[in-house]
RODREN-490372 format. One record per residue: x negated, y negated, z of N, C-alpha, C in turn; residue in three letters. Coordinates in steps of 0.2 Angstrom, whole numbers, plus 5000, padded with zeros to 4 digits. Example, Ala and Ser with C-alpha at 12.3 -4.5 7.8 and 13.67 -1.06 7.14 Angstrom:
<sites>
493450285039493850225039493450165039ALA;493650115035493250055036493650005039SER;
</sites>
This chain:
<sites>
496049674945495349694948495049624951MET;494849634957494549574961493849594963THR;493349554963492749564966492749544973ARG;492449594978492449574985491649584987VAL;491349534988490649534989490249564984ARG;490449554978490049584972490349654970GLY;490749684973491049754971491749744969VAL;491849774963492549774960493049814964GLU;493549784966494049824970494649824965VAL;494849884963495449894959496149884963VAL;496549844960497249834962497749814957HIS;498349834958498849814952499149754953TRP;499049704948499349644948499449614941ASN;499849644937499849624930500149564929PRO;500149534923500449474921501149494918ARG;501649454919502349464916502549404913ARG;502949404908503249344905503749314910SER;503749244910504249214915504949214912LEU;505049224906505649234903505549274896ALA;505649344897505449384891505849364885PRO;505549354879505849344873506049264872GLY;505849224877506049154877505349114877VAL;505049124882504449084884503849124883LEU;503249094881502649134880502249134887PRO;502449094892502049084898502149154902ARG;501649164906501649224910501349204917THR;501549244922501249244929501149304931THR;500749314937500549374940501149394944ARG;501249464944501749494948501749474955VAL;501149484958501049464965501549494970ASN;501549564969501949604974501549604981ASN;501749594986501349584992500949644994PHE;501249704994500849764995500249774991GLY;500349764985499849774980499249724981ASP;499349674984498749624985498449634992LEU;498649684996498249695002497549725001LEU;497449764996496849804995496249754996GLY;496149704992495549664992495449624999PRO;496049605002495949575008495749625013MET;495949685014495749735018495049745017ILE;494849755011494149775010493649715012VAL;493849655010493449595012493349595020GLU;493849605024493849605031493449665034ARG;493449715031493049775033492249765032LEU;492149725027491449715025491049685030CYS;490349695031489949655035489949585032ALA;489849535037489849465034489249455030PRO;488649485030488149475026488049525020ASP;488549565019488549615014488449595007ALA;488049625003487949614996488049684993VAL;488249684986488249754983487649784982PRO;487649854983487049884982486949894974ARG;486449914972486249914965486749964962ALA;487049954956487549994952488050024956HIS;488349984961488950004965489550014961ALA;489850074961490450084957491050044960PRO;491550044956492150014958492450054964ARG;492850014968493250044973493950044972LEU;494350094972495050104971495350114978VAL;495750064979496050064986496850064986SER;497150014989497850014991498250024985VAL;498750064985499250064980499250134976GLY;499850144972499850204968499550194962SER;498850194962498450174956497850224955ILE;497950284957497450334955497350334947LEU;497850324944497850334936497350274933HIS;497250224937496750174935496050184936LEU;495950244940495250264942494850284936ALA;494150274936493750294931493250344934ARG;492950384930492550434932491950404937ASP;491850434942491250414947491450364952GLY;492050334951492250284956492450304963GLU;492450264968492550284975493350264976VAL;493650314979494350314981494350314989VAL;494750264991494850254999495550235000TRP;496050285001496750265003497250264998GLY;496950274992497450264986497950324985THR;498450314981498950374980499050384973GLY;499350434972499650454965500250414964VAL;500350394957501050364955501450424953ASN;501950434957502450494955502850474949GLY;502950414947503350404941502950424934LYS;502350434935501950454929502050534927LEU;501950554921501950624919501350654923ASP;501350714924500850744928500150734925GLU;500150744918499450734915499150664915GLY;499650614917499350544917499250524924ASP;499450564929499350534936498650524938ARG;498150574935497450564936497150584930VAL;496750534927496450544920495750554920ARG;495450574926494750584926494550654930VAL;493950674930493750734932493250724938ARG;493050664939492550664945492650594948ARG;492750604955492850544959492550554966LEU;492350504969492050504975492550484980ASP;492950534983493550524987493350524994VAL;493450464998493350455005493950465009ARG;494550445006495250455009495750445004ALA;496350475005496850465001497550455005VAL;498050425002498650405005498950465009ARG;498950525006499250575010499150645006GLY;499350695009499250765007499450785000PRO;499950744998500250764991499750734986LEU;499450674987498950654983498350694983THR;498150724989497550764990497650824985ALA;498250854985498450914982498350904974ASP;498550844972498450834965497750834963VAL;497350804967496650794965496250864966LEU;496450904971496150964972496351014967ARG;496951014964497051054958496651034952ARG;496350984952495950964946495250974948ARG;495151014954494451034955494050984959GLY;494350934962493950884966493950894973MET;493450874976493350884983493650824987LYS;494150834991494550784995494550805002VAL;494250755006494250765014494950755016PRO;495150785022495750785025495750715029ASP;495750665026495750595029496350555025VAL;496850545029497450525026497650455029PHE;498050415025498250355028498250295022GLY;498750255022498850195018498450145021ASP;497950115018497550065022497950005023PRO;498549995021498949945023499149945030GLY;499050005033499150015040498649965044LEU;498149955041497649915045497749835044LEU;498149815040498249745038498449705044ALA;498949715048499149675053498549655058PRO;498149715060497649705065497049665062SER;496949675055496349635052496549565051LEU;497249545051497449475050497549445057LEU;497449485063497649465069498349455071GLY;498749495067499549485068499749545073ILE;500149525078500349575083501149575083GLU;501449625086502149625087502349575091ARG;502849535090503049475094503849485096ARG;504049445101504749445103505149435097ARG;505649485096506049475090506449415090PRO;506449375085506849315084507249325077THR;507149375074507549385068507849455068ILE;508549465069508849525070508649575065PRO;508749565058508649615053508249575047ILE;507649605045507349585039507449645034THR;507649615028507749665022507249655017SER;506849705015506349695010506449755005VAL;506649734999506749774993506149794990PRO;506149854986505549864981505549804976ASN;504949794973504949744968505449744963LEU;505649804961506149804955506849804957ASN;506949794964507649794966507849734969GLU;507549674968507649614971508349584969ARG;508549594963509249564961509749604965ALA;509749664966510249704969510349694976SER;509749664979509749654987509949584988TRP;510149544984510349474985510949474990ARG;510849424995511349425000511249465006GLY;510749505006510649555012510349515018LYS;510449535024510249495030509549485030PRO;509249425031508549415032508149435026GLY;508449425020508049455014507349415013LEU;506849455012506249435010506049455003VAL;505849414999505649434992504949464993ASP;504849524990504149554991503649524987PRO;503749464983503249424980503049374985ARG;503249374991503049324996502349344998THR;501949295000501249305002501249355007GLY;500749395007500749455012500649435019TYR;500349375021500349355028501049335030ARG;501349305026502049275028502549345029SER;502449395024502849455025502749485032VAL;502049495033501849535039502149495045ILE;502049425045502249385051502949395052GLU;503349395047504049395047504249465050THR;503949515048504149585050503949595058ILE;503349555060503149555067503649525071ALA;504049485069504649445073505249475072ARG;505349535069505949565067506249615072SER;506849615074507149665078507149735074GLY;507249735068507349795063507149775056ARG;506949825053506749815045507149865042VAL;507449845036507849885031507449875025VAL;507149935022506749925016506749985011ALA;506649965005506450015000505749994998SER;505449945000504749924999504349975003SER;503850015000503450055004503050015009LEU;502749965007502249925011502649885017HIS;503249875016503649845021503749895026ALA;503849965024503950015029503250025033ILE;502750025029502050035032501949985037VAL;502049915036501949865040502349875047ILE;503049885045503449895051503249945056ALA;503050005053502850065056502250045061ASP;501750015058501150005062501249945068VAL;501749905066501849855071502349875077LEU;502649935076503149965080503849935080GLY;503949915074504649885072505049945070VAL;505649955072506150005070506249995062PRO;506250045058506350035051506750085048VAL;507250065044507750105041507550105033SER;507250165031507050165024507650185019PRO;507650145013508250155008507950185002VAL;508250235000508050274994507950224988LEU;507350214985507350164980507650194973PRO;507950144970508250164963507850164957SER;507250134958506750124952506050154954HIS;506050194959505350224961505450294962GLU;504950334961504950404963504850404971SER;505150454974505050464981504350494983ILE;503950514978503350544979502950504984PHE;502850434983502350394987502650384994LYS;503250394995503550385002503450455005TYR;503550505002503350575005502650575007GLU;502250555002501450555003501250515009ASP;501550455010501450415015501650445022TYR;502250465022502450495029502150555031TYR;501950605026501650665028500850645029GLU;500650595026499950575028499850545035GLY;500450525038500350505045500650555050THR;500750615047500850675052501650675053GLY;502050655049502750655051503150695045ARG;503750715047504150745042504450685038ARG;504650695032504950635028505650625031VAL;505850565033506450555036507050555031PRO;507650555033508150545028508150475025ARG;508150465019508250405016508950385014PHE;509150335017509850315015509950295008ALA;510550315005510650304998510950234996THR;511050195002511350125001511050085007SER;511150025006510949975011511349985017TYR;512049995016512449995022512350065026GLU;512250115022512050175025511450175029GLU;510950135027510350135031510450105038ALA;510950065039511050035045511250085051LEU;511350145049511550195054510950235056ASP;510350225053509750275054509150235055ASP;508750265059508050235061507550295059ILE;507050275056506550325054506150345061ALA;505850405061505450415067504850375068PRO;504650355074504050305075503450335073PRO;502950285071502250305069501850325076LEU;501550375075501050395081500350415077ALA;499950365075499450375071498850325073TRP;498250355073497650315075497250295069ALA;497050235069496650205063495950235062PRO;495650255068494950275068494650305062ASP;494950365060494750405055494750375048VAL;495250335047495350305040494750245040LEU;494750205046494250155046493550185045ARG;493350235049492750265048492550295041ALA;493050305037492950335030492850275025ALA;492950215028492850155023492150155020PHE;492150145014491450155010491050095011PRO;490750085017490350025018489650035014SER;489550095012488850105009488850075002ASP;489450054999489450014993489049944994LEU;488949925000488649865001487949875005TRP;487549825005486949825010486849755013GLN;486549755018486449685021485949645016PRO;486149575016485749535012485049535014ALA;484549525010483849535011483649465015ALA;
</sites>
């Protein structure tokens, strides 16, 4: 959790042991996609914003709806498909402004919650908020694995560790001729920058969040390659998505101008 201009913004970045069973020291996971939420919220806030009285927490980027508490605000979050159905959402009352896609919306609606038809992963806003645009490709292929697949992707062309800082990852993707990824947010960033992307079926993740994302941007779920080599034969359909509705749903009412 990080405070952005006084409001708590929930995101996933736990500590893990540097050497399990050997050293007691820990470090943050720092998966680049999971760090986008606080940055995006910060840049969408008015420069003089201060929290309104008793502002609830904001749950944003990532498959982190299970971390939400009753009464909190949701903007762009998704369900974690790896969890058992009863653990995916543990509350009964949320102030939902937008969710990642219609699959997440369906989970919440079946629990009796009101969910607007406003879909999209806020990570789609990251490049423009950082002032990063598509550039002339100087990197033929950039490969970005899911956080849990780093070891099995060693030696792949243009390999980017997903624990790299988010600005560096986004700038690398912007200079790429093509992206091959099992990292959802690498797919998201490539999509919005107009970089051809070949998705690889993740071996340590549920397909739920990928299906939720694609359907939330109005597309059929593409065929996911079952191996890196197979992915080189396919390109997912391009993104045709406007950010206006998602941006308009941003809960700016959690803040107020400084007196």
